[in-house]
GUKETOR-320075 format. One record per residue (C-alpha): z, y, x; residue number from 1; residue in three letters. Coordinates in Angstrom, 2 decimals, decimal comma. Example, Ala and Ser with C-alpha at 12.3 -4.5 7.8 and 13.67 -1.06 7.14 Angstrom:
<rec Z="7,80" Y="-4,50" X="12,30" nr="1" rest="ALA"/>
<rec Z="7,14" Y="-1,06" X="13,67" nr="2" rest="SER"/>
This chain:
<rec Z="0,00" Y="0,00" X="0,00" nr="1" rest="UNK"/>
<rec Z="-0,76" Y="3,53" X="1,12" nr="2" rest="UNK"/>
<rec Z="1,67" Y="5,78" X="2,94" nr="3" rest="UNK"/>
<rec Z="1,05" Y="9,50" X="3,39" nr="4" rest="UNK"/>
<rec Z="2,47" Y="9,46" X="6,91" nr="5" rest="UNK"/>
<rec Z="4,65" Y="7,25" X="9,10" nr="6" rest="UNK"/>
<rec Z="8,10" Y="7,04" X="7,51" nr="7" rest="UNK"/>
<rec Z="10,85" Y="7,82" X="9,99" nr="8" rest="UNK"/>
<rec Z="13,31" Y="5,30" X="8,54" nr="9" rest="UNK"/>
<rec Z="10,72" Y="2,56" X="9,09" nr="10" rest="UNK"/>
<rec Z="10,01" Y="3,62" X="12,67" nr="11" rest="UNK"/>
<rec Z="13,75" Y="3,69" X="13,39" nr="12" rest="UNK"/>
<rec Z="14,39" Y="0,28" X="11,83" nr="13" rest="UNK"/>
<rec Z="11,56" Y="-1,42" X="13,72" nr="14" rest="UNK"/>
<rec Z="13,99" Y="-1,75" X="16,63" nr="15" rest="UNK"/>
<rec Z="15,82" Y="-4,33" X="14,48" nr="16" rest="UNK"/>
<rec Z="12,54" Y="-6,26" X="14,18" nr="17" rest="UNK"/>
<rec Z="11,67" Y="-6,34" X="17,88" nr="18" rest="UNK"/>
<rec Z="15,19" Y="-6,44" X="19,35" nr="19" rest="UNK"/>
<rec Z="17,46" Y="-7,97" X="16,73" nr="20" rest="UNK"/>
<rec Z="21,01" Y="-9,01" X="17,55" nr="21" rest="UNK"/>
<rec Z="21,16" Y="-11,34" X="14,54" nr="22" rest="UNK"/>
<rec Z="18,43" Y="-13,17" X="12,59" nr="23" rest="UNK"/>
<rec Z="18,61" Y="-14,90" X="9,23" nr="24" rest="UNK"/>
<rec Z="15,86" Y="-17,51" X="8,83" nr="25" rest="UNK"/>
<rec Z="15,47" Y="-17,78" X="5,05" nr="26" rest="UNK"/>
<rec Z="13,76" Y="-21,06" X="4,30" nr="27" rest="UNK"/>
<rec Z="15,08" Y="-22,76" X="7,43" nr="28" rest="UNK"/>
<rec Z="14,05" Y="-26,40" X="7,39" nr="29" rest="UNK"/>
<rec Z="15,00" Y="-29,72" X="8,97" nr="30" rest="UNK"/>
<rec Z="11,37" Y="-30,82" X="8,66" nr="31" rest="UNK"/>
<rec Z="9,75" Y="-30,35" X="12,08" nr="32" rest="UNK"/>
<rec Z="6,36" Y="-29,67" X="10,50" nr="33" rest="UNK"/>
<rec Z="7,51" Y="-26,67" X="8,46" nr="34" rest="UNK"/>
<rec Z="7,54" Y="-23,01" X="9,44" nr="35" rest="UNK"/>
<rec Z="11,27" Y="-22,80" X="8,71" nr="36" rest="UNK"/>
<rec Z="11,91" Y="-25,31" X="11,50" nr="37" rest="UNK"/>
<rec Z="9,35" Y="-23,89" X="13,95" nr="38" rest="UNK"/>
<rec Z="10,85" Y="-20,39" X="13,73" nr="39" rest="UNK"/>
<rec Z="14,25" Y="-21,58" X="14,94" nr="40" rest="UNK"/>
<rec Z="12,59" Y="-23,76" X="17,58" nr="41" rest="UNK"/>
<rec Z="10,55" Y="-20,79" X="18,88" nr="42" rest="UNK"/>
<rec Z="13,61" Y="-18,56" X="19,06" nr="43" rest="UNK"/>
<rec Z="15,48" Y="-21,15" X="21,09" nr="44" rest="UNK"/>
<rec Z="12,56" Y="-21,98" X="23,37" nr="45" rest="UNK"/>
<rec Z="12,04" Y="-18,29" X="24,17" nr="46" rest="UNK"/>
<rec Z="15,63" Y="-17,94" X="25,32" nr="47" rest="UNK"/>
<rec Z="16,71" Y="-15,63" X="22,50" nr="48" rest="UNK"/>
<rec Z="20,35" Y="-14,70" X="23,06" nr="49" rest="UNK"/>
<rec Z="21,22" Y="-13,34" X="19,62" nr="50" rest="UNK"/>
<rec Z="22,77" Y="-15,15" X="16,67" nr="51" rest="UNK"/>
<rec Z="20,59" Y="-17,31" X="14,39" nr="52" rest="UNK"/>
<rec Z="21,69" Y="-17,89" X="10,79" nr="53" rest="UNK"/>
<rec Z="19,68" Y="-20,61" X="9,00" nr="54" rest="UNK"/>
<rec Z="19,52" Y="-20,14" X="5,21" nr="55" rest="UNK"/>
<rec Z="18,79" Y="-23,26" X="3,18" nr="56" rest="UNK"/>
<rec Z="20,09" Y="-23,80" X="-0,33" nr="57" rest="UNK"/>
<rec Z="20,15" Y="-27,60" X="0,12" nr="58" rest="UNK"/>
<rec Z="21,62" Y="-27,95" X="3,63" nr="59" rest="UNK"/>
<rec Z="24,88" Y="-27,24" X="5,42" nr="60" rest="UNK"/>
<rec Z="23,32" Y="-27,61" X="8,87" nr="61" rest="UNK"/>
<rec Z="19,86" Y="-27,01" X="10,36" nr="62" rest="UNK"/>
<rec Z="19,06" Y="-27,78" X="13,97" nr="63" rest="UNK"/>
<rec Z="22,72" Y="-28,05" X="14,87" nr="64" rest="UNK"/>
<rec Z="23,49" Y="-24,63" X="13,38" nr="65" rest="UNK"/>
<rec Z="25,66" Y="-23,96" X="10,34" nr="66" rest="UNK"/>
<rec Z="23,41" Y="-23,20" X="7,37" nr="67" rest="UNK"/>
<rec Z="24,12" Y="-20,92" X="4,42" nr="68" rest="UNK"/>
<rec Z="23,00" Y="-21,18" X="0,80" nr="69" rest="UNK"/>
<rec Z="22,18" Y="-17,47" X="0,66" nr="70" rest="UNK"/>
<rec Z="21,83" Y="-14,60" X="3,10" nr="71" rest="UNK"/>
<rec Z="24,70" Y="-13,00" X="1,15" nr="72" rest="UNK"/>
<rec Z="27,00" Y="-15,81" X="2,34" nr="73" rest="UNK"/>
<rec Z="26,48" Y="-15,02" X="6,03" nr="74" rest="UNK"/>
<rec Z="29,76" Y="-13,66" X="7,43" nr="75" rest="UNK"/>
<rec Z="28,29" Y="-11,12" X="9,89" nr="76" rest="UNK"/>
<rec Z="25,70" Y="-8,36" X="9,77" nr="77" rest="UNK"/>
<rec Z="22,02" Y="-9,31" X="9,66" nr="78" rest="UNK"/>
<rec Z="19,50" Y="-7,20" X="11,58" nr="79" rest="UNK"/>
<rec Z="16,37" Y="-9,17" X="10,74" nr="80" rest="UNK"/>
<rec Z="15,54" Y="-11,56" X="7,90" nr="81" rest="UNK"/>
<rec Z="12,57" Y="-13,84" X="8,54" nr="82" rest="UNK"/>
<rec Z="11,40" Y="-15,23" X="5,19" nr="83" rest="UNK"/>
<rec Z="9,53" Y="-18,54" X="5,26" nr="84" rest="UNK"/>
<rec Z="9,57" Y="-19,49" X="1,57" nr="85" rest="UNK"/>
<rec Z="6,82" Y="-20,18" X="-0,96" nr="86" rest="UNK"/>
<rec Z="5,55" Y="-16,92" X="-2,47" nr="87" rest="UNK"/>
<rec Z="7,42" Y="-17,47" X="-5,75" nr="88" rest="UNK"/>
<rec Z="10,78" Y="-17,41" X="-3,96" nr="89" rest="UNK"/>
<rec Z="10,21" Y="-14,35" X="-1,76" nr="90" rest="UNK"/>
<rec Z="11,21" Y="-11,61" X="-4,22" nr="91" rest="UNK"/>
<rec Z="14,61" Y="-13,14" X="-4,98" nr="92" rest="UNK"/>
<rec Z="15,24" Y="-13,59" X="-1,25" nr="93" rest="UNK"/>
<rec Z="14,46" Y="-9,93" X="-0,58" nr="94" rest="UNK"/>
<rec Z="16,78" Y="-8,83" X="-3,38" nr="95" rest="UNK"/>
<rec Z="19,55" Y="-10,77" X="-1,65" nr="96" rest="UNK"/>
<rec Z="18,61" Y="-9,07" X="1,63" nr="97" rest="UNK"/>
<rec Z="19,08" Y="-5,68" X="0,01" nr="98" rest="UNK"/>
<rec Z="22,45" Y="-6,77" X="-1,41" nr="99" rest="UNK"/>
<rec Z="23,50" Y="-7,98" X="2,04" nr="100" rest="UNK"/>
<rec Z="22,38" Y="-4,79" X="3,79" nr="101" rest="UNK"/>
<rec Z="19,74" Y="-6,44" X="5,99" nr="102" rest="UNK"/>
<rec Z="18,00" Y="-3,86" X="8,15" nr="103" rest="UNK"/>
<rec Z="14,40" Y="-5,18" X="8,06" nr="104" rest="UNK"/>
<rec Z="12,47" Y="-8,19" X="6,73" nr="105" rest="UNK"/>
<rec Z="9,49" Y="-10,19" X="7,98" nr="106" rest="UNK"/>
<rec Z="7,66" Y="-12,36" X="5,42" nr="107" rest="UNK"/>
<rec Z="5,38" Y="-15,03" X="6,85" nr="108" rest="UNK"/>
<rec Z="4,55" Y="-16,56" X="3,46" nr="109" rest="UNK"/>
<rec Z="1,00" Y="-16,48" X="2,11" nr="110" rest="UNK"/>
<rec Z="0,02" Y="-16,65" X="-1,55" nr="111" rest="UNK"/>
<rec Z="-0,03" Y="-12,95" X="-2,38" nr="112" rest="UNK"/>
<rec Z="-2,85" Y="-10,43" X="-2,79" nr="113" rest="UNK"/>
<rec Z="-5,23" Y="-12,46" X="-0,63" nr="114" rest="UNK"/>
<rec Z="-5,31" Y="-15,13" X="-3,41" nr="115" rest="UNK"/>
<rec Z="-5,28" Y="-12,73" X="-6,33" nr="116" rest="UNK"/>
<rec Z="-1,50" Y="-12,33" X="-6,59" nr="117" rest="UNK"/>
<rec Z="-1,61" Y="-8,59" X="-5,95" nr="118" rest="UNK"/>
<rec Z="0,76" Y="-7,60" X="-8,76" nr="119" rest="UNK"/>
<rec Z="3,62" Y="-9,58" X="-7,21" nr="120" rest="UNK"/>
<rec Z="2,88" Y="-8,16" X="-3,76" nr="121" rest="UNK"/>
<rec Z="2,89" Y="-4,60" X="-5,11" nr="122" rest="UNK"/>
<rec Z="6,08" Y="-5,16" X="-7,10" nr="123" rest="UNK"/>
<rec Z="7,86" Y="-6,48" X="-4,00" nr="124" rest="UNK"/>
<rec Z="6,56" Y="-3,59" X="-1,90" nr="125" rest="UNK"/>
<rec Z="7,74" Y="-0,95" X="-4,38" nr="126" rest="UNK"/>
<rec Z="11,17" Y="-2,60" X="-4,55" nr="127" rest="UNK"/>
<rec Z="11,51" Y="-2,67" X="-0,76" nr="128" rest="UNK"/>
<rec Z="10,47" Y="0,98" X="-0,50" nr="129" rest="UNK"/>
<rec Z="12,93" Y="2,05" X="-3,20" nr="130" rest="UNK"/>
<rec Z="15,71" Y="0,36" X="-1,21" nr="131" rest="UNK"/>
<rec Z="14,44" Y="1,38" X="2,25" nr="132" rest="UNK"/>
<rec Z="14,11" Y="-2,23" X="3,38" nr="133" rest="UNK"/>
<rec Z="10,99" Y="-2,22" X="5,61" nr="134" rest="UNK"/>
<rec Z="8,82" Y="-5,28" X="4,99" nr="135" rest="UNK"/>
<rec Z="6,46" Y="-6,61" X="7,66" nr="136" rest="UNK"/>
<rec Z="3,78" Y="-8,86" X="6,17" nr="137" rest="UNK"/>
<rec Z="3,40" Y="-10,96" X="4,13" nr="138" rest="UNK"/>
<rec Z="0,99" Y="-13,61" X="5,39" nr="139" rest="UNK"/>
<rec Z="1,58" Y="-13,34" X="9,13" nr="140" rest="UNK"/>
<rec Z="2,12" Y="-15,51" X="12,20" nr="141" rest="UNK"/>
<rec Z="5,04" Y="-13,83" X="13,95" nr="142" rest="UNK"/>
<rec Z="6,56" Y="-11,04" X="16,00" nr="143" rest="UNK"/>
<rec Z="8,12" Y="-10,78" X="19,44" nr="144" rest="UNK"/>
<rec Z="8,59" Y="-9,22" X="22,84" nr="145" rest="UNK"/>
<rec Z="8,78" Y="-11,10" X="26,14" nr="146" rest="UNK"/>
<rec Z="11,06" Y="-8,44" X="27,65" nr="147" rest="UNK"/>
<rec Z="13,73" Y="-9,36" X="25,07" nr="148" rest="UNK"/>
<rec Z="13,11" Y="-13,14" X="25,23" nr="149" rest="UNK"/>
<rec Z="12,23" Y="-12,92" X="21,57" nr="150" rest="UNK"/>
<rec Z="9,60" Y="-15,03" X="19,80" nr="151" rest="UNK"/>
<rec Z="10,06" Y="-15,14" X="16,02" nr="152" rest="UNK"/>
<rec Z="7,48" Y="-17,04" X="14,00" nr="153" rest="UNK"/>
<rec Z="5,23" Y="-20,00" X="14,62" nr="154" rest="UNK"/>
<rec Z="3,76" Y="-18,68" X="17,86" nr="155" rest="UNK"/>
<rec Z="3,83" Y="-21,54" X="20,43" nr="156" rest="UNK"/>
<rec Z="5,05" Y="-19,51" X="23,42" nr="157" rest="UNK"/>
<rec Z="5,85" Y="-16,03" X="24,63" nr="158" rest="UNK"/>
<rec Z="3,08" Y="-14,16" X="26,46" nr="159" rest="UNK"/>
<rec Z="3,43" Y="-12,96" X="30,02" nr="160" rest="UNK"/>
<rec Z="5,17" Y="-9,60" X="30,38" nr="161" rest="UNK"/>
<rec Z="2,86" Y="-6,64" X="30,73" nr="162" rest="UNK"/>
<rec Z="1,84" Y="-3,18" X="29,52" nr="163" rest="UNK"/>
<rec Z="-0,03" Y="-3,80" X="26,24" nr="164" rest="UNK"/>
<rec Z="1,52" Y="-3,54" X="22,77" nr="165" rest="UNK"/>
<rec Z="-0,60" Y="-5,73" X="20,49" nr="166" rest="UNK"/>
<rec Z="-0,70" Y="-4,99" X="16,74" nr="167" rest="UNK"/>
<rec Z="-2,89" Y="-7,37" X="14,77" nr="168" rest="UNK"/>
<rec Z="-3,62" Y="-8,22" X="11,16" nr="169" rest="UNK"/>
<rec Z="-5,08" Y="-11,54" X="12,28" nr="170" rest="UNK"/>
<rec Z="-2,77" Y="-14,34" X="13,35" nr="171" rest="UNK"/>
<rec Z="-5,49" Y="-16,35" X="15,07" nr="172" rest="UNK"/>
<rec Z="-6,65" Y="-13,37" X="17,11" nr="173" rest="UNK"/>
<rec Z="-3,06" Y="-12,59" X="18,00" nr="174" rest="UNK"/>
<rec Z="-2,72" Y="-16,17" X="19,27" nr="175" rest="UNK"/>
<rec Z="-5,99" Y="-15,77" X="21,19" nr="176" rest="UNK"/>
<rec Z="-4,59" Y="-12,71" X="22,97" nr="177" rest="UNK"/>
<rec Z="-1,40" Y="-14,59" X="23,81" nr="178" rest="UNK"/>
<rec Z="-3,60" Y="-17,33" X="25,27" nr="179" rest="UNK"/>
<rec Z="-5,39" Y="-14,72" X="27,36" nr="180" rest="UNK"/>
<rec Z="-1,98" Y="-13,68" X="28,64" nr="181" rest="UNK"/>
<rec Z="-1,47" Y="-17,17" X="30,02" nr="182" rest="UNK"/>
<rec Z="-4,97" Y="-17,64" X="31,43" nr="183" rest="UNK"/>
<rec Z="-6,30" Y="-14,17" X="32,31" nr="184" rest="UNK"/>
<rec Z="-3,06" Y="-12,34" X="33,17" nr="185" rest="UNK"/>
<rec Z="-3,29" Y="-10,18" X="30,05" nr="186" rest="UNK"/>
<rec Z="0,28" Y="-8,84" X="30,04" nr="187" rest="UNK"/>
<rec Z="1,93" Y="-7,95" X="26,72" nr="188" rest="UNK"/>
<rec Z="4,97" Y="-5,75" X="26,09" nr="189" rest="UNK"/>
<rec Z="5,38" Y="-6,52" X="22,36" nr="190" rest="UNK"/>
<rec Z="3,32" Y="-8,14" X="19,62" nr="191" rest="UNK"/>
<rec Z="3,30" Y="-8,28" X="15,84" nr="192" rest="UNK"/>
<rec Z="1,15" Y="-9,77" X="13,13" nr="193" rest="UNK"/>
<rec Z="0,95" Y="-7,45" X="10,13" nr="194" rest="UNK"/>
<rec Z="-0,94" Y="-9,82" X="7,84" nr="195" rest="UNK"/>
<rec Z="-1,48" Y="-8,25" X="4,41" nr="196" rest="UNK"/>
<rec Z="0,32" Y="-5,11" X="5,59" nr="197" rest="UNK"/>
<rec Z="1,92" Y="-4,58" X="2,17" nr="198" rest="UNK"/>
<rec Z="4,58" Y="-2,14" X="3,36" nr="199" rest="UNK"/>
<rec Z="4,97" Y="-1,43" X="7,09" nr="200" rest="UNK"/>
<rec Z="1,81" Y="0,37" X="8,16" nr="201" rest="UNK"/>
<rec Z="-0,19" Y="0,55" X="11,38" nr="202" rest="UNK"/>
<rec Z="0,93" Y="4,16" X="11,82" nr="203" rest="UNK"/>
<rec Z="4,60" Y="3,19" X="11,92" nr="204" rest="UNK"/>
<rec Z="4,21" Y="0,41" X="14,47" nr="205" rest="UNK"/>
<rec Z="2,03" Y="2,70" X="16,60" nr="206" rest="UNK"/>
<rec Z="4,76" Y="5,34" X="16,64" nr="207" rest="UNK"/>
<rec Z="7,37" Y="2,71" X="17,51" nr="208" rest="UNK"/>
<rec Z="5,20" Y="1,31" X="20,34" nr="209" rest="UNK"/>
<rec Z="4,82" Y="4,81" X="21,75" nr="210" rest="UNK"/>
<rec Z="8,56" Y="4,98" X="22,48" nr="211" rest="UNK"/>
<rec Z="8,83" Y="1,33" X="23,64" nr="212" rest="UNK"/>
<rec Z="9,57" Y="1,69" X="27,38" nr="213" rest="UNK"/>
<rec Z="7,44" Y="-1,22" X="28,65" nr="214" rest="UNK"/>
<rec Z="4,32" Y="-0,23" X="26,71" nr="215" rest="UNK"/>
<rec Z="1,56" Y="1,69" X="28,49" nr="216" rest="UNK"/>
<rec Z="-1,28" Y="1,05" X="26,03" nr="217" rest="UNK"/>
<rec Z="-1,41" Y="0,28" X="22,29" nr="218" rest="UNK"/>
<rec Z="-4,08" Y="-2,20" X="21,15" nr="219" rest="UNK"/>
<rec Z="-4,76" Y="-2,54" X="17,42" nr="220" rest="UNK"/>
<rec Z="-6,83" Y="-5,17" X="15,58" nr="221" rest="UNK"/>
<rec Z="-7,74" Y="-3,78" X="12,13" nr="222" rest="UNK"/>
<rec Z="-9,30" Y="-5,46" X="9,11" nr="223" rest="UNK"/>
<rec Z="-8,77" Y="-2,42" X="6,84" nr="224" rest="UNK"/>
<rec Z="-6,81" Y="0,81" X="6,74" nr="225" rest="UNK"/>
<rec Z="-4,97" Y="1,81" X="3,58" nr="226" rest="UNK"/>
<rec Z="-3,77" Y="5,09" X="5,03" nr="227" rest="UNK"/>
<rec Z="-6,47" Y="7,03" X="6,88" nr="228" rest="UNK"/>
<rec Z="-4,43" Y="10,22" X="7,18" nr="229" rest="UNK"/>
<rec Z="-1,26" Y="8,44" X="8,33" nr="230" rest="UNK"/>
<rec Z="-3,21" Y="6,54" X="10,99" nr="231" rest="UNK"/>
<rec Z="-4,90" Y="9,67" X="12,31" nr="232" rest="UNK"/>
<rec Z="-1,68" Y="11,68" X="12,36" nr="233" rest="UNK"/>
<rec Z="0,24" Y="8,94" X="14,19" nr="234" rest="UNK"/>
<rec Z="-2,49" Y="8,48" X="16,81" nr="235" rest="UNK"/>
<rec Z="-2,64" Y="12,20" X="17,52" nr="236" rest="UNK"/>
<rec Z="1,14" Y="12,42" X="17,85" nr="237" rest="UNK"/>
<rec Z="1,64" Y="9,62" X="20,38" nr="238" rest="UNK"/>
<rec Z="1,24" Y="10,03" X="24,13" nr="239" rest="UNK"/>
<rec Z="0,03" Y="6,54" X="25,05" nr="240" rest="UNK"/>
<rec Z="-3,67" Y="5,55" X="24,96" nr="241" rest="UNK"/>
<rec Z="-4,85" Y="3,53" X="21,95" nr="242" rest="UNK"/>
<rec Z="-7,76" Y="1,13" X="21,69" nr="243" rest="UNK"/>
<rec Z="-8,87" Y="-0,51" X="18,43" nr="244" rest="UNK"/>
<rec Z="-11,23" Y="-3,16" X="17,19" nr="245" rest="UNK"/>
<rec Z="-12,23" Y="-2,83" X="13,54" nr="246" rest="UNK"/>
<rec Z="-13,86" Y="-5,73" X="11,71" nr="247" rest="UNK"/>
<rec Z="-14,94" Y="-6,49" X="8,15" nr="248" rest="UNK"/>
<rec Z="-17,80" Y="-4,02" X="7,74" nr="249" rest="UNK"/>
<rec Z="-20,66" Y="-6,50" X="7,25" nr="250" rest="UNK"/>
<rec Z="-21,62" Y="-7,61" X="3,73" nr="251" rest="UNK"/>
<rec Z="-19,94" Y="-10,99" X="4,08" nr="252" rest="UNK"/>
<rec Z="-17,20" Y="-9,54" X="6,29" nr="253" rest="UNK"/>
<rec Z="-15,97" Y="-7,42" X="3,39" nr="254" rest="UNK"/>
<rec Z="-15,36" Y="-10,58" X="1,35" nr="255" rest="UNK"/>
<rec Z="-13,92" Y="-12,51" X="4,29" nr="256" rest="UNK"/>
<rec Z="-11,45" Y="-9,75" X="5,17" nr="257" rest="UNK"/>
<rec Z="-10,14" Y="-9,64" X="1,61" nr="258" rest="UNK"/>
<rec Z="-9,72" Y="-13,41" X="1,47" nr="259" rest="UNK"/>
<rec Z="-7,96" Y="-13,35" X="4,84" nr="260" rest="UNK"/>
<rec Z="-5,47" Y="-10,47" X="4,61" nr="261" rest="UNK"/>
<rec Z="-6,31" Y="-8,82" X="1,25" nr="262" rest="UNK"/>
<rec Z="-8,04" Y="-6,06" X="3,23" nr="263" rest="UNK"/>
<rec Z="-10,25" Y="-3,79" X="1,10" nr="264" rest="UNK"/>
<rec Z="-13,28" Y="-2,28" X="2,85" nr="265" rest="UNK"/>
<rec Z="-15,61" Y="-1,34" X="-0,01" nr="266" rest="UNK"/>
<rec Z="-16,63" Y="2,28" X="0,31" nr="267" rest="UNK"/>
<rec Z="-15,59" Y="2,47" X="3,97" nr="268" rest="UNK"/>
<rec Z="-18,48" Y="1,78" X="6,32" nr="269" rest="UNK"/>
<rec Z="-18,69" Y="1,66" X="10,10" nr="270" rest="UNK"/>
<rec Z="-19,84" Y="5,26" X="10,31" nr="271" rest="UNK"/>
<rec Z="-16,76" Y="6,56" X="8,52" nr="272" rest="UNK"/>
<rec Z="-14,51" Y="4,48" X="10,74" nr="273" rest="UNK"/>
<rec Z="-16,33" Y="5,71" X="13,86" nr="274" rest="UNK"/>
<rec Z="-15,66" Y="9,27" X="12,75" nr="275" rest="UNK"/>
<rec Z="-12,00" Y="8,53" X="11,99" nr="276" rest="UNK"/>
<rec Z="-11,40" Y="6,89" X="15,37" nr="277" rest="UNK"/>
<rec Z="-13,12" Y="9,74" X="17,21" nr="278" rest="UNK"/>
<rec Z="-11,02" Y="12,31" X="15,36" nr="279" rest="UNK"/>
<rec Z="-7,89" Y="10,24" X="16,05" nr="280" rest="UNK"/>
<rec Z="-8,53" Y="10,15" X="19,79" nr="281" rest="UNK"/>
<rec Z="-8,72" Y="6,35" X="20,03" nr="282" rest="UNK"/>
<rec Z="-11,32" Y="4,10" X="21,67" nr="283" rest="UNK"/>
<rec Z="-13,18" Y="1,68" X="19,42" nr="284" rest="UNK"/>
<rec Z="-14,41" Y="-1,56" X="20,98" nr="285" rest="UNK"/>
<rec Z="-17,14" Y="-3,76" X="19,56" nr="286" rest="UNK"/>
<rec Z="-16,29" Y="-7,17" X="21,03" nr="287" rest="UNK"/>
<rec Z="-13,05" Y="-9,06" X="21,55" nr="288" rest="UNK"/>
<rec Z="-13,42" Y="-9,18" X="25,34" nr="289" rest="UNK"/>
<rec Z="-14,08" Y="-5,43" X="25,48" nr="290" rest="UNK"/>
<rec Z="-10,95" Y="-4,93" X="23,40" nr="291" rest="UNK"/>
<rec Z="-8,79" Y="-6,98" X="25,77" nr="292" rest="UNK"/>
<rec Z="-10,36" Y="-5,56" X="28,95" nr="293" rest="UNK"/>
<rec Z="-10,07" Y="-1,95" X="27,83" nr="294" rest="UNK"/>
<rec Z="-6,47" Y="-2,27" X="26,66" nr="295" rest="UNK"/>
<rec Z="-5,42" Y="-3,93" X="29,90" nr="296" rest="UNK"/>
<rec Z="-7,25" Y="-1,29" X="31,97" nr="297" rest="UNK"/>
<rec Z="-5,63" Y="1,54" X="30,00" nr="298" rest="UNK"/>
<rec Z="-2,25" Y="-0,13" X="30,40" nr="299" rest="UNK"/>
<rec Z="-2,64" Y="-0,68" X="34,14" nr="300" rest="UNK"/>
<rec Z="-4,21" Y="2,54" X="35,42" nr="301" rest="UNK"/>
<rec Z="-3,03" Y="6,15" X="35,42" nr="302" rest="UNK"/>
<rec Z="-5,09" Y="8,58" X="33,32" nr="303" rest="UNK"/>
<rec Z="-8,32" Y="9,78" X="34,91" nr="304" rest="UNK"/>
<rec Z="-8,11" Y="13,46" X="35,81" nr="305" rest="UNK"/>
<rec Z="-11,84" Y="13,97" X="36,35" nr="306" rest="UNK"/>
<rec Z="-15,14" Y="12,15" X="36,71" nr="307" rest="UNK"/>
<rec Z="-14,74" Y="11,24" X="40,38" nr="308" rest="UNK"/>
<rec Z="-15,20" Y="7,49" X="39,96" nr="309" rest="UNK"/>
<rec Z="-15,91" Y="5,32" X="42,99" nr="310" rest="UNK"/>
<rec Z="-16,57" Y="1,59" X="42,96" nr="311" rest="UNK"/>
<rec Z="-15,87" Y="-0,78" X="45,82" nr="312" rest="UNK"/>
<rec Z="-17,53" Y="-4,19" X="45,51" nr="313" rest="UNK"/>
<rec Z="-18,25" Y="-7,27" X="47,60" nr="314" rest="UNK"/>
<rec Z="-21,44" Y="-7,98" X="45,65" nr="315" rest="UNK"/>
<rec Z="-24,51" Y="-5,76" X="45,55" nr="316" rest="UNK"/>
<rec Z="-25,77" Y="-7,12" X="42,23" nr="317" rest="UNK"/>
<rec Z="-22,45" Y="-6,56" X="40,49" nr="318" rest="UNK"/>
<rec Z="-22,35" Y="-3,06" X="41,93" nr="319" rest="UNK"/>
<rec Z="-25,81" Y="-2,25" X="40,60" nr="320" rest="UNK"/>
<rec Z="-24,85" Y="-3,47" X="37,12" nr="321" rest="UNK"/>
<rec Z="-21,82" Y="-1,19" X="37,18" nr="322" rest="UNK"/>
<rec Z="-23,78" Y="1,79" X="38,51" nr="323" rest="UNK"/>
<rec Z="-26,24" Y="1,57" X="35,65" nr="324" rest="UNK"/>
<rec Z="-23,57" Y="1,01" X="33,00" nr="325" rest="UNK"/>
<rec Z="-21,51" Y="4,02" X="34,11" nr="326" rest="UNK"/>
<rec Z="-24,61" Y="6,21" X="33,94" nr="327" rest="UNK"/>
<rec Z="-25,40" Y="4,92" X="30,43" nr="328" rest="UNK"/>
<rec Z="-21,87" Y="5,95" X="29,45" nr="329" rest="UNK"/>
<rec Z="-22,45" Y="9,47" X="30,71" nr="330" rest="UNK"/>
<rec Z="-20,15" Y="9,02" X="33,74" nr="331" rest="UNK"/>
<rec Z="-22,44" Y="8,42" X="36,72" nr="332" rest="UNK"/>
<rec Z="-20,71" Y="7,13" X="39,82" nr="333" rest="UNK"/>
<rec Z="-20,54" Y="9,41" X="42,84" nr="334" rest="UNK"/>
<rec Z="-20,96" Y="8,69" X="46,49" nr="335" rest="UNK"/>
<rec Z="-17,64" Y="8,79" X="48,29" nr="336" rest="UNK"/>
<rec Z="-18,87" Y="11,35" X="50,86" nr="337" rest="UNK"/>
<rec Z="-19,33" Y="13,91" X="48,07" nr="338" rest="UNK"/>
<rec Z="-15,88" Y="13,29" X="46,61" nr="339" rest="UNK"/>
<rec Z="-13,97" Y="13,21" X="49,88" nr="340" rest="UNK"/>
<rec Z="-15,92" Y="14,23" X="52,98" nr="341" rest="UNK"/>
<rec Z="-12,99" Y="13,13" X="55,15" nr="342" rest="UNK"/>
């Protein structure tokens, strides 16, 4: 749902999502194949040092941890509630989170707007906003940060530590980036799947990532924007470079994006997005590898202060390819003797 601008209470509470001291896993399961089991397993495997509270109405123990029938029965404060229930049980769980005073909720469950259940998704979103309970999701794969030993969801491992904050509507592409972290040294500072993006908006996570100390670049995978103005305002207000990849503009892509994350693209073509991204001061990439390469470069290098670009290469052919590409981009390479005669 649309927001006019990034809400400060959401930005402030995102710290409870990325660095929680306590987590309630609502829908915790003893079945190793279910999300409610994998979430607890991932938290433990990542080395998470906070307190985990399994919530299961039919169990007194899950994974060796005392389980509770309701989040309201948990004796201590709850920073983050991770909800892994069927869609029909999510609203009641979130009402209990509000009663408990939970700071923020993540809903991994599918079965909402992406399958035609938009009324329920909107009703839940309005309730969460009325009670200032930020909701990340639904229909997502997970959230985490390797600097906090925190992996919450059904992501198989934490990525290598690095400079890129990754914000993605797609779970599979998020997993692909985490795989690149392992294979291609693509270092990540924090990651989140936004899924259907019912409540918490791109703009709010962007503003949070801007103040996250390990982040040097913000990389955003977008299937649709609900809030053009909020996105633009947030991008112009942050200091860190932002790169985006926007999909779902082709005729069949419009339908696929809606079926995937309930993303609506009708009436918004590539040209309008190009204009928005240019006005927002962000770089738009066309391919996945460009997206990863650019975000890692922006995260690893200081800002360029001019057009004095020099390339050093051990291969003449590779050098020629780069020379031509830089000139096509309007940034022709210079000979070193003209930049620095010494």
